[in-house]
C-alpha positions in Angstrom: -92.7 175.6 -66.0 -94.3 173.3 -63.4 -97.8 174.7 -64.4 -100.7 173.1 -66.5 -102.1 174.4 -69.7 -105.4 173.3 -69.0 -105.5 173.2 -65.1 -103.7 176.6 -64.6 -104.6 178.1 -67.5 -100.7 178.9 -68.0 -98.1 179.8 -70.6 -97.5 180.4 -74.1 -99.0 177.1 -75.5 -102.4 178.4 -73.9 -102.4 182.0 -74.1 -101.0 182.2 -78.0 -103.5 179.9 -79.3 -106.3 181.7 -77.3 -105.3 185.2 -78.7 -105.4 183.6 -82.1 -108.7 182.4 -81.6 -109.9 186.0 -80.4 -108.7 187.4 -83.3 -111.3 185.6 -85.2 -109.1 182.1 -86.1 -110.7 178.5 -85.3 -108.2 177.0 -82.8 -108.2 173.6 -81.6 -105.6 171.9 -79.1 -104.4 168.3 -78.3 -102.6 167.4 -75.5 -100.8 164.6 -73.5 -101.3 164.8 -70.0 -98.5 162.9 -68.5 -100.6 163.3 -64.7 -104.1 161.2 -64.7 -106.6 163.3 -65.2 -110.3 163.6 -66.8 -109.7 163.1 -70.1 -112.0 164.5 -73.3 -113.0 167.8 -74.4 -112.4 171.3 -72.6 -113.7 175.0 -73.9 -111.1 177.4 -72.4 -112.9 180.6 -73.9 -112.5 180.5 -77.8 -110.4 177.5 -77.8 -111.3 173.9 -77.5 -108.7 171.5 -76.1 -108.9 167.4 -76.0 -106.7 166.0 -73.4 -105.4 162.4 -73.5 -103.6 160.8 -70.4 -100.1 158.9 -71.4 -101.0 156.8 -68.9 -98.6 154.2 -67.0 -97.9 152.7 -70.6 -96.6 155.7 -72.0 -96.3 154.1 -75.7 -100.2 153.4 -75.6 -100.8 156.7 -74.7 -98.7 158.5 -77.1 -100.2 156.1 -79.8 -103.9 157.4 -78.9 -102.4 161.0 -79.1 -100.7 160.3 -82.6 -104.3 158.7 -83.9 -106.2 161.6 -82.4 -103.5 164.1 -83.8 -104.3 162.4 -87.5 -107.8 163.3 -87.1 -107.3 166.9 -86.3 -104.9 167.2 -89.3 -107.6 165.9 -91.6 -109.5 169.1 -91.1 -106.5 171.6 -90.5 -105.1 174.3 -92.8 -101.8 174.2 -90.4 -100.0 172.7 -87.3 -98.3 174.7 -84.5 -96.2 171.8 -82.8 -94.9 172.7 -79.3 -94.0 171.4 -76.3 -90.7 169.0 -76.6 -89.0 167.4 -79.9 -91.1 164.6 -80.0 -94.1 166.4 -80.9 -92.3 168.3 -83.8 -91.6 165.1 -84.9 -95.0 163.9 -85.0 -96.1 167.3 -86.4 -93.9 167.0 -89.5 -95.2 163.4 -90.0 -98.5 164.6 -90.1 -98.2 167.8 -92.1 -96.5 165.7 -94.7 -99.4 163.1 -94.9 -102.0 165.8 -95.1 -99.8 168.3 -97.0 -100.3 171.1 -94.8 -97.9 173.5 -93.4 -96.0 173.1 -90.2 -94.7 175.5 -87.6 -92.5 173.9 -85.0 -92.3 176.2 -81.6 -88.8 175.7 -79.7 -89.1 177.3 -76.5 -85.9 175.7 -74.5 -83.4 173.6 -75.8 -84.9 170.4 -76.5 -81.4 168.2 -76.7 -81.4 169.0 -73.1 -84.6 167.1 -72.1 -84.3 163.1 -71.8 -86.5 162.7 -74.6 -84.0 163.8 -77.3 -81.2 161.3 -75.5 -83.6 158.6 -76.8 -82.0 156.3 -79.8 -82.9 158.4 -83.2 -84.8 160.9 -81.5 -82.2 163.6 -81.7 -81.8 163.1 -85.6 -85.2 162.8 -86.1 -85.7 166.3 -84.1 -83.3 168.1 -86.1 -84.8 166.9 -89.4 -87.9 168.1 -88.0 -86.6 171.5 -87.3 -85.0 171.9 -91.0 -88.2 170.2 -93.0 -90.7 172.6 -90.9 -92.3 175.3 -92.9 -91.4 177.9 -90.2 -89.7 177.8 -86.6 -90.8 180.0 -83.7 -88.0 180.4 -80.9 -88.1 181.9 -77.6 -84.8 183.7 -78.0 -82.2 184.8 -80.4 -79.6 182.3 -78.7 -81.9 179.7 -79.6 -82.4 181.1 -83.0 -78.7 180.7 -83.5 -79.0 177.1 -82.3 -81.5 176.1 -84.8 -79.3 178.0 -87.8 -76.8 175.5 -86.9 -79.0 172.5 -87.7 -79.3 174.0 -90.9 -82.5 175.9 -90.9 -81.7 179.0 -92.4 -84.7 180.8 -93.0 -88.3 181.2 -92.1 -87.4 181.4 -88.2 -89.1 184.1 -85.8 -88.2 184.9 -82.4 -91.6 184.6 -79.8 -90.4 185.6 -76.6 -92.7 184.9 -73.5 -95.2 187.3 -72.3 -97.5 187.5 -69.5 -101.3 187.7 -68.3 -101.7 191.4 -67.5 -104.6 190.9 -65.4 -102.3 189.1 -63.1 -98.8 190.2 -63.3 -99.2 193.9 -62.8 -97.4 196.2 -59.7 -99.2 196.1 -56.6 -99.1 197.5 -53.3 -96.1 196.2 -51.8 -97.1 196.3 -48.0 -100.5 194.4 -48.6 -98.5 191.7 -50.4 -96.0 191.3 -47.6 -98.9 191.0 -45.0 -100.3 188.2 -47.0 -97.5 186.1 -46.7 -96.5 186.9 -43.2 -93.4 189.0 -44.7 -91.6 191.6 -42.6 -93.0 194.9 -43.8 -90.6 197.4 -43.3 -87.2 195.0 -43.9 -85.4 194.4 -47.1 -86.4 191.4 -49.1 -84.7 189.7 -52.0 -85.9 186.2 -53.6 -87.5 184.6 -56.3 -90.8 182.8 -57.2 -89.8 179.8 -59.7 -87.9 176.3 -60.1 -85.8 176.2 -57.0 -83.2 173.6 -58.8 -79.5 172.6 -58.8 -79.3 172.7 -62.6 -80.4 176.3 -62.0 -77.9 177.5 -59.7 -80.3 178.3 -56.9 -77.6 177.4 -54.2 -75.6 180.8 -55.8 -78.2 182.8 -54.2 -78.5 180.9 -50.8 -74.9 181.5 -50.7 -75.4 185.3 -52.0 -77.7 185.9 -49.0 -75.4 184.4 -46.3 -72.8 187.0 -47.3 -75.2 189.7 -47.7 -77.0 189.0 -44.1 -74.0 190.4 -42.4 -73.8 193.6 -43.9 -77.4 194.3 -43.7 -79.2 193.4 -40.6 -82.7 193.7 -42.1 -82.4 191.7 -45.0 -84.6 188.7 -45.6 -85.0 185.8 -48.2 -88.5 184.9 -49.4 -88.5 181.8 -52.2 -91.1 179.7 -53.8 -91.5 177.2 -56.1 -90.7 173.2 -56.7 -87.1 172.5 -55.9 -84.8 169.6 -55.4 -82.7 171.2 -52.8 -83.3 171.8 -49.3 -83.8 175.1 -48.0 -82.2 176.1 -45.0 -83.9 176.7 -41.8 -83.2 180.3 -40.8 -85.0 183.1 -39.3 -84.6 185.3 -42.2 -85.3 182.6 -45.2 -88.9 182.4 -45.6 -89.7 179.4 -47.7 -93.3 179.8 -49.1 -93.6 176.1 -50.9 -95.1 176.2 -54.1 -97.6 178.8 -54.7 -100.6 179.0 -57.2 -100.4 181.4 -60.0 -102.5 184.1 -58.5 -100.2 184.3 -55.4 -96.9 184.4 -57.7 -97.1 188.1 -58.7 -98.0 189.2 -55.1 -94.9 187.4 -53.9 -93.0 189.2 -56.8 -94.3 192.6 -55.4 -93.5 191.9 -51.8 -89.6 191.8 -52.9 -87.3 194.8 -53.1 -85.1 192.9 -55.8 -86.2 189.6 -57.8 -83.4 187.4 -58.6 -83.3 184.8 -61.6 -80.6 182.2 -61.3 -79.2 179.9 -64.2 -75.8 178.0 -65.1 -73.8 178.0 -67.9 -75.3 175.0 -69.4 -77.1 173.8 -72.6 -80.2 174.7 -70.4 -79.4 178.1 -69.3 -77.5 179.4 -72.6 -80.9 179.1 -74.5 -83.9 179.5 -72.4 -85.8 182.7 -71.7 -87.0 182.5 -68.4 -90.9 183.0 -67.8 -90.1 184.7 -64.9 -88.2 187.8 -66.4 -91.4 188.8 -68.0 -93.4 188.4 -64.7 -90.9 190.2 -62.8 -90.8 193.4 -65.3 -94.6 193.2 -65.6 -94.8 193.6 -62.0 -92.0 196.8 -62.1 -89.9 194.9 -59.6 -86.0 195.3 -60.0 -84.5 192.5 -61.4 -81.1 190.7 -61.2 -80.3 187.8 -63.7 -77.3 185.6 -64.9 -75.5 186.9 -67.6 -76.4 184.3 -69.9 -78.1 183.6 -73.5 -81.4 185.7 -73.9 -81.1 187.7 -70.6 -77.7 189.0 -71.4 -79.2 190.5 -74.6 -82.5 191.7 -73.0 -80.4 193.6 -70.4 -77.6 194.7 -72.4 -78.3 198.3 -71.7 -78.4 197.6 -68.2 -75.1 195.4 -67.6 -75.0 196.5 -63.7 -78.4 194.0 -63.5 -76.1 191.0 -64.6 -74.1 188.8 -62.4 -71.5 186.1 -63.5 -73.2 182.5 -63.1 -72.3 180.5 -60.6 -70.4 183.2 -58.9 -72.1 183.8 -55.7 -69.9 186.8 -54.6 -70.8 188.7 -57.8 -74.2 187.6 -57.4 -74.1 189.3 -54.0 -72.4 192.6 -55.4 -75.4 193.0 -58.1 -78.0 192.6 -55.3 -76.3 194.9 -53.3 -76.1 197.7 -56.2 -79.9 196.8 -56.9 -80.9 197.5 -53.7 -79.4 201.0 -54.2 -80.5 201.5 -57.5 -83.8 200.4 -58.1 -84.7 201.1 -61.9 -86.7 199.2 -64.1 -88.1 198.9 -67.6 -91.3 197.1 -67.9 -91.7 198.1 -71.5 -89.4 195.3 -72.5 -92.7 193.0 -72.0 -94.7 192.0 -74.8 -98.1 191.2 -74.9 -99.6 187.6 -75.8 -101.7 189.5 -78.5 -98.7 190.7 -80.3 -96.9 187.5 -80.2 -100.0 185.9 -81.7 -100.0 188.4 -84.5 -96.8 187.6 -85.3 -97.6 184.0 -85.3 -100.6 184.7 -87.4 -98.3 186.5 -90.3 -96.1 183.5 -90.3 -99.2 180.9 -90.9 -100.9 183.5 -93.6 -97.6 184.0 -95.3 -97.0 180.3 -95.7 -100.6 179.6 -96.6 -100.2 182.4 -99.4 -97.5 180.3 -101.1 -99.3 177.0 -101.3 -103.0 175.7 -102.5 -105.2 175.3 -99.4 -105.7 171.5 -98.5 -109.0 171.9 -96.8 -112.1 174.1 -96.9 -111.9 175.3 -93.6 
């Protein structure tokens, strides 16, 4: 999600362990940084993180990570392995060596990632999924994919949540003024990955269709990108925003759009921005795919056909007129952590503890 767990204090890998620690559990985390930064221990409230740099020679950094993870495992009751296929493989290896349970978190279709395209990794990844004591998935479509690997039980869906202190309804006029956006105009847009593989060009095309019908319509965009944003008087490119500024942009919008393509990524992801938009109580429009099709099944008029800019334009036009929302769909990190706690307790209740802690 182009945010750093430690530097930005962001995301499920930060928030769920933190909520578990706030519930009284001892939580220690280990992460491998692909960017050069200061290594060592970092305290994030009740959680201690150890950060190791992958370095230019990624293999050496990964070796150091595995050695340190082994030290962690010797005094742990359980492992929650996250982030990519390789970490589930490492987690299974350590769980077997130290006779402790492994819960493997799958928040995307990891076979879409570069790592799983390496020789043997895909096979080892699927084996880690099947052999894990339990699997946490970000969506029901991903749950079904895991089923197809041969994992038939001990699978739980843990979607994304948001930080309620950041993502909440705010005054629209003041939010617009903070970005020098027109206060009285209609503004659509998004804050997130502006990537070709997400179909962001369809939003640009849909805006092109709508601007002739709505002379006061503007488009606001923010996020990392691999496409060129057109220079246009009514297209506002706000660059890459800090986490604190993302909710301000969302609150500046009349309609927020989630683009995705019908591919191996789009069918199984659970866009973090969906939870963020709903928490801000902003009307949302999303591609009719996977978890979003399921989440908004009672509001099909909020969904557009993927990669169809005309349908997207029509749905945006509808949402500009019908601005109902449903932020009750957003869970809290504490609720998700409680679900993960129950998974760990259930696993541990069916096997003898290997460690006294």
